[in-house]
C-alpha positions as CSV (number, residue, x, y, z in Angstrom):
1,X,14.6,-45.6,64.9
2,X,11.0,-46.9,65.0
3,X,8.2,-44.9,63.4
4,X,6.8,-43.9,66.9
5,X,10.2,-42.5,67.8
6,X,10.3,-40.4,64.7
7,X,6.8,-39.1,65.4
8,X,7.7,-38.2,68.9
9,X,10.9,-36.5,67.8
10,X,9.0,-34.6,65.1
11,X,6.5,-33.4,67.6
12,X,9.2,-32.4,70.0
13,X,11.0,-30.4,67.3
14,X,7.7,-28.8,66.3
15,X,7.1,-27.7,69.9
16,X,10.6,-26.2,70.1
17,X,10.2,-24.4,66.7
18,X,6.8,-23.0,67.7
19,X,8.0,-22.1,71.2
20,X,11.0,-20.1,70.0
21,X,9.3,-18.9,66.8
22,X,6.5,-17.2,68.8
23,X,8.8,-14.2,69.4
24,X,10.6,-12.0,67.0
25,X,12.9,-14.8,65.7
26,X,11.6,-16.1,62.4
27,X,11.6,-19.9,62.4
28,X,10.0,-22.2,59.7
29,X,6.9,-23.1,61.7
30,X,4.5,-22.9,58.8
31,X,6.5,-25.2,56.6
32,X,7.0,-27.6,59.6
33,X,3.3,-27.9,60.3
34,X,2.6,-28.4,56.6
35,X,5.2,-31.2,56.4
36,X,4.0,-32.9,59.6
37,X,0.4,-32.6,58.4
38,X,0.9,-35.5,56.0
39,X,1.3,-38.0,58.8
40,X,-1.4,-39.8,60.8
41,X,-1.6,-37.6,63.8
42,X,-3.0,-34.3,62.7
43,X,-4.7,-33.5,66.0
44,X,-1.4,-33.9,67.8
45,X,0.4,-31.7,65.3
46,X,-2.2,-28.9,65.8
47,X,-2.2,-29.3,69.6
48,X,1.6,-29.3,69.9
49,X,2.2,-26.4,67.5
50,X,-0.5,-24.3,69.3
51,X,0.8,-25.2,72.7
52,X,4.3,-24.3,71.8
53,X,3.3,-20.9,70.4
54,X,1.1,-20.1,73.4
55,X,3.8,-21.1,76.0
56,X,6.5,-19.3,74.1
57,X,4.3,-16.2,73.9
58,X,3.5,-16.4,77.6
59,X,7.2,-16.5,78.4
60,X,8.0,-13.7,76.0
61,X,5.1,-11.3,76.7
62,X,6.1,-10.4,80.3
63,X,9.6,-9.5,79.2
64,X,8.3,-7.5,76.2
65,X,5.8,-5.6,78.3
66,X,8.6,-4.7,80.8
67,X,10.9,-3.7,77.9
68,X,8.1,-1.5,76.3
69,X,7.4,0.1,79.6
70,X,11.1,1.0,80.0
71,X,11.3,2.4,76.4
72,X,8.2,4.6,76.0
73,X,9.7,6.3,73.0
74,X,9.0,3.1,70.9
75,X,5.4,4.1,70.4
76,X,6.5,7.4,68.8
77,X,8.5,5.5,66.2
78,X,5.4,3.7,64.9
79,X,3.5,5.8,62.4
80,X,0.3,7.2,63.8
81,X,-1.7,5.9,60.8
82,X,-0.7,2.4,61.6
83,X,-1.6,2.8,65.3
84,X,-5.0,4.3,64.4
85,X,-5.7,1.6,61.9
86,X,-4.7,-1.1,64.4
87,X,-6.6,0.4,67.4
88,X,-10.0,0.6,65.6
89,X,-10.4,-3.2,65.6
90,X,-7.5,-4.6,67.5
91,X,-9.2,-8.0,68.2
92,X,-10.1,-8.5,64.5
93,X,-6.6,-7.6,63.3
94,X,-5.0,-9.8,65.9
95,X,-7.2,-12.7,64.9
96,X,-6.6,-12.3,61.1
97,X,-2.8,-11.9,61.4
98,X,-2.6,-15.0,63.6
99,X,-5.1,-17.2,61.9
100,X,-3.8,-16.6,58.4
101,X,-0.3,-17.9,57.6
102,X,1.3,-14.5,57.0
103,X,5.1,-14.5,56.9
104,X,5.3,-11.7,59.6
105,X,3.3,-11.2,62.7
106,X,3.8,-7.8,64.2
107,X,0.2,-7.3,65.5
108,X,1.0,-9.0,68.8
109,X,3.9,-6.5,69.4
110,X,1.6,-3.6,68.4
111,X,-0.9,-4.9,70.9
112,X,1.7,-4.8,73.7
113,X,2.8,-1.3,72.7
114,X,-0.8,-0.1,72.9
115,X,-1.5,-1.8,76.3
116,X,-4.0,-4.3,74.9
117,X,-5.5,-6.7,77.5
118,X,-3.1,-9.7,77.9
119,X,-6.1,-12.0,78.7
120,X,-7.9,-11.0,75.5
121,X,-4.7,-11.3,73.5
122,X,-4.1,-14.8,74.8
123,X,-7.7,-15.9,74.0
124,X,-7.5,-14.5,70.5
125,X,-4.1,-16.1,70.0
126,X,-5.3,-19.5,71.1
127,X,-8.3,-19.6,68.8
128,X,-6.6,-18.1,65.8
129,X,-3.5,-20.4,66.1
130,X,-5.7,-23.4,66.4
131,X,-7.5,-22.4,63.2
132,X,-4.2,-21.6,61.5
133,X,-2.5,-24.9,62.5
134,X,-5.6,-26.9,61.6
135,X,-5.7,-25.3,58.2
136,X,-2.0,-25.9,57.6
137,X,-2.3,-29.6,58.7
138,X,-5.3,-30.1,56.3
139,X,-3.3,-28.6,53.4
140,X,-0.3,-30.8,54.3
141,X,-2.6,-33.8,54.5
142,X,-4.3,-33.0,51.2
143,X,-0.9,-32.5,49.4
144,X,0.7,-35.7,50.9
145,X,0.0,-37.7,47.8
146,X,1.7,-34.9,45.7
147,X,5.1,-34.5,47.3
148,X,6.4,-32.1,44.6
149,X,3.5,-29.8,45.2
150,X,3.9,-30.1,49.0
151,X,7.6,-29.3,48.9
152,X,6.9,-26.4,46.5
153,X,4.3,-24.9,48.9
154,X,6.7,-25.4,51.9
155,X,9.5,-23.6,50.0
156,X,7.2,-20.8,49.1
157,X,6.3,-20.3,52.7
158,X,10.0,-20.3,53.6
159,X,10.9,-17.8,50.9
160,X,7.9,-15.5,51.6
161,X,9.5,-13.5,54.4
162,X,12.6,-12.9,52.3
163,X,10.5,-11.7,49.4
164,X,8.5,-9.4,51.7
165,X,11.7,-8.0,53.2
166,X,13.1,-7.3,49.8
167,X,9.9,-5.6,48.7
168,X,9.8,-3.5,51.9
169,X,13.4,-2.3,51.2
170,X,12.6,-1.5,47.5
171,X,13.3,2.0,46.3
172,X,10.0,3.9,46.2
173,X,11.1,5.7,43.0
174,X,11.5,2.3,41.2
175,X,7.9,1.2,42.0
176,X,5.1,2.0,39.6
177,X,3.1,5.1,40.6
178,X,-0.4,3.8,39.9
179,X,-0.4,0.7,42.1
């Protein structure tokens, strides 16, 4: 397969990963953007990853809003402290959690639970994901000459959700008291 075919295939795969990964299903979008950042089309990688995330979120958000509307008891299951923390600066938290490559992104779902403006949510998501994907592409491009380091960073991003899940399920009695 010629090199152009590989690039188009990689961008198509990136679009699908970002489209389906924009919802609650964790897919390796961060590692994929890092890996594709080492090639010669960084602007296309950023544009495709951002477009896939936005289109996936647009498709998902309507269904999520209907589901939340049909299950109003969901808001009662989220601790009040989290909701108060989130509601103080919703736009800021949405921006930070979508611009930085955190392994979990639950702020968009909290925004839906709290009836945050869909238009604002989409604007914040667009800007923050452009920044996030550009940052990841720049890191991937900078590490392209150091393949071992690039693969180590990609594996770390892949394992981060598992480590976070294990930490969240840890026994509170086993954790140090003065943390």
